[in-house]
N, C-alpha and C positions, 0 to 999 in steps of 0.2 A: 497603499502595496496589497499584490497579491499574491498570497503564499502557496504551495503546495506542500503537502504533510504526506509521508508516508508513517506505516504503523497506528494510524490515524484509531484506528481500535483497541489498543495496547492502551498498557496502563501509563506510560511516558507521553505520547502520541496523543489521548485523548488529553491529558491536562494541557500539553500544548497549544491544541487546538483552541482549546477555553481562554486562554491565555493570549492569543493572538486575536479571536474574535470580540474581546477585552479591550485590545488595543487598537482597536476599526482596522483590521486587515481582513480582506476576501482571502476566504479560505479554500480552498480546493484539497481534496482526499482520494489520494489514489488509493482502491480499493479492488482487492481480488475478486474475479466474476462467482466464487462460492460464498463469499461475504454476505452474510444475511443482516441485514440495516433496517432500524424501527424509525424511520423518517418522515417526516410529513412536509403539508408542500411548504409552510413556513421556515422550513429549516433553513437557517443562516449559510449554510455550508454545502459546497458545490461537491459529489461525488463523481469520479471517475473511475470507470475498471479497467484496468490495464493487466498485463502481463509480460513479465520481463522476459518470457522466448521469445516476444513478440514487439519487434523495437518500434513498432510504428506506434502500440499502442501506448507505449512509453514516451513517446518524441512528442504524442498528442497530449500527453499529460502535463510535459514542461513548459509545453510553447505557452508562452504569453504571460508567465509567471514571472515574479520580482525576486523571490527567494524559494529555494529548495528546502526544505528540512527534511533529511532520510533518518527517518527514527524505526521503521522498521527492520525486522533481523528475524534471526532465531536465535533463541539460549538455552534449547535443549533439545537434542538431536540422537535419532538412533543409532546414527552412523558420524564419524567423524567426517567425512565428505558432506552431510550434510548442516555442519556449519560452514564448510565453504561456500555451498551452493546457493546458502540462508543469506550468508553475510557481505561475501565477497562479490557474487555473480550480480546480485542487483545494484549493486554501487558502480559495478561495470557499465550496466547496462543507463541508469542514471547520468551517469557521467560523460556517456555516448551520444543521449538524447539531449541532453543538455548543449552540446557541442552543436550536433545536427541543428536542432529547432529552436533554440534562446539565444542570441548572439547579443542577448539585453540583460540576462543574467544579473543582479547585485550580490548573490551570495548562494554558492551551496553547501550547507550545512551538515555534517557526517556526524550524526550520534554514537561513538564509539564506547570504549569502556575503560575502567582503570585496569582489569585483567587483563588490554592491550599493553601495558607497561609490566604488570605481573607486582610482587609483594616486593615490600621494602627491606632492607636491613636492617637489624638491629632496634632500634627504635626513632631510626630516621625517617619523613615525607618523604615520596617520591613525587618529584617534580616532572615537568616538561622535558628538562635537559636529561632526567636519567635514561639511560640504555633501557631499553625494552627487552624484558626476558620473561616476556609469558609461559604459564608454567602447564594452562590447558589448551584444548584444540578450540576451546571457545575463543580465548585471549588471543590464541594465534589467529584466527581466523577475524578479528577484530581487527589486529594489527595490520593484515593484508589488505583488508579494504582500507585501510588511513594510507598506506604505501600506495594504492591506487589513486586514491585523491592528490596524495602529496606530487605524484610521478605526472599531473595535472592540473596544476597551481599555476604553469605561467598561462593555461588557455581558459581556466574555471577560475574566479573568484571562488574561495573556498575558504573555510575555518572548521575544523574539529574541536569536538568535546569530548573528555572523557571524563563520563560518572564514574563516582564510586558508588556505595550499596546507595539505590532510592528507595526510598519509603515514603505511605501516603496514602491518601484514597485514591482506591479501587487497586491496588497494589497487591499479588497472589502471591507474593514470594517469601517476603519479609511478614507479611501475613500471619505465615505458621508459627512463626516468634511468639505473637501477640496471642493468637487463638491459642497456644498451648498453655501461655502465663494464667490466660483466663481459666482455664482448666487446671490451674493449681500444679502446673508443673515448668521447668523451664530447666533444658536438655543443653550442658555446656561442655564445649569442644576441649575436652585435656583438663589438665592443673594448672597449665601460667598461665599468665596472665596476657591475654589475646586484643591488641589495639586497632581500631578502625575507623575509615574516615564513613560518613553518612552524609546523605541530602533529603530534605524532603523536595517533595517532586516541583510544589510551587515554587520555590528557591530555584531548583533547576530551569525550569521551562522560563522564569523570569533571566537568567543567566543566559539560557540558549537564544532570547532575543537579543539582549545586550551584545551580545556575542555575534549575532546577524549583522546587526545593523552599526557595528562599530568600524570605522575605518581602520584601527589599529590593529584589530582582528584578521585582517586581511592574511590570508596564507597560514596562520598561527595556530596553535594547540594550547587547548585550554583544557585545566581539571576544575570544574564546577561543585563544591563541594561547603558543607559547614566549615565555618574557619576553625572551630575544636574539633579534635579526635576523642572518640571514648573508647573505654576497655566493655566488654560482656560484660563485667559484675557491675559496672554505673548503669549500662542499661538496662539491666535487667531490674535492678531497684529502681529506675524513671518509669519502667513500663509499671512495676507491683503497684507503682503510688496514683500512677494516672489511671488503672484499671479498679485502683481502691480494693485490691485482694490478694490474700496469699498465694506464694509457691515456693513449693520446692526447689532447689537449685540440686539436677544432678548430673555430674559431672562424667563424661564419656571419655574412655583413654583412648587414644589415638587409636592404636591396634583395634579397637571394636569399632572404631568408626568407618576402619576400611574394611570391615567384615561385615559391616552392615553393608556398604557400600557395593561391597562384590556381590553378595545376594541381592540385592536388590536391582543389580546390573543384569545379573541372569534372571531371573523373573520377567523383567520388562523386555529382554529379548525371547525368554518365551512367548510371551504377550503381545509380542511385535509395536510395543511404544517406548518411548524415550523414559530413562528411568528418571525419579524425580532426584535420585543422590545417587551418582555414580562414581566411577575410582578418581574421577579428575574433580568432581564436585567434592570427595572427600581432599583430595589435595588442598584445595582453596580453603579448608575448613580447620584444616592445621597450622595452617600459617598462624606467626605470631604478630605479622604488623601486614597491616593493608591501610595504612596512613598515607594519604595525600595532600599534597599542599595547592590552597587555593589562590596564593599570593600572589601569581600575576593575573589572575584573572579581577584582584582586589586592582592591582596597580594599574592594568591596560584600562580595563573595560567600568572600574567603579562600581563592579559586585560586591554585594553585600548579601548575608544571608538575613533574612526578615524573621525566621523561625528560630529558634534556639532548641537544642535536642527536645529538652523538656516539654518546650508550645506545640512543637511538631508531632510528639509522641501522643499528647494529649489531643491534637485536632484529627489523626490519624483513629484512634482508638473510639473517638466521638463519632467518625464517617459511619466505622464497622457497626457500630451500636446500631445509627440511624436507618444503616440498609440493611440492617440484621444479619450482618454476617456472625458477629457474636454477642451473644445476652449477656 
C-alpha cells in the first residue's frame, strides 16, 4: 500500500510516517518548497513538493496513492483568518485533487481535533454524537475542515479522527509542562478540578491506521484517546515520579490567566508573530472538562491504548532526556 502524508515534518505526522513504514507501507510526504530536510540516498520516504495554491502540484502528490493522511495544519496563527487558510483551504485542495487525480483511493483520513467538538458539560465525556460547539477559532476551523470532508463523503471514501491532547516523543507543546516540572515548578490553572483526556502519539498513530484500514470506519468520525481520563493534579504527581524530582504546584487564578494571555497577545502583535498564549488559548485552559470517549473506536476498530498514562509519560521523558531537551 502507498500512503501520502501531509504534515510529515511535524509531531504527529512524523510519528505516523514511522508507524506506516513499520507496517511496510510505501510513504510519500507532501512538503512545502521552503521545507528543509535532512535526507540521504537510502531514505525510505518519497518527498514531493507541493503548494496548496497550485492545484496541479497537489494532484501530482495524490496520484497513485491508496491512502491520504491529512495531518498538516495550523495550531497557532497571528490572525483568525490564518486558521482557516491553514486548516480549511488545504483540506479542500486535497479533496478536489483526490476527485480529479485518484479514482482508486481507498481512504482519505482527516486528522481533526477534540476542539472541533468543544469541552464537555459537568463531568460527562463528549463523544461522536455530541453537538459541536467549538470555543476557539482553531476549533471552528477544524470543524469547518471536517464539514468539507463530510460534504464529499459520497464521492470520496473518508474517515475523520479527533484526538484530544497528544503527547509523546517530538512534542513541543505539552513538553512545556514537563520542562517546567523538571525545573521544580508546576503551574496549575485555577483552583477547581479540571479533567482531560490524553493520548500518547504511538497509540494515536496506531489508531489512525486502524481507522484507515477498517471498512466500518468509512464515512465515520472517531475519538482516539486513552480510555481513562485524568485531572491535572494526578498528571502532576505522575510527572514528578517519572522525573524523580520535586516540584511546587502554583495555582494561577483564571483572571490572571486571561491577563497573561492579553499581554502575551499584545506583545506578539507588536513582534508580528503568533502568541504562545492568547485569549482563546486561555479560554481552553480554564475549562473544567476536556474529556472524550474512545468507546466507538474500541467497539468498531478494536482500538486499545497500549500505553498507560504512567508508561507514556515515562517514555516521553526518557525521549526528552536522550535527545537533550531536558536534563
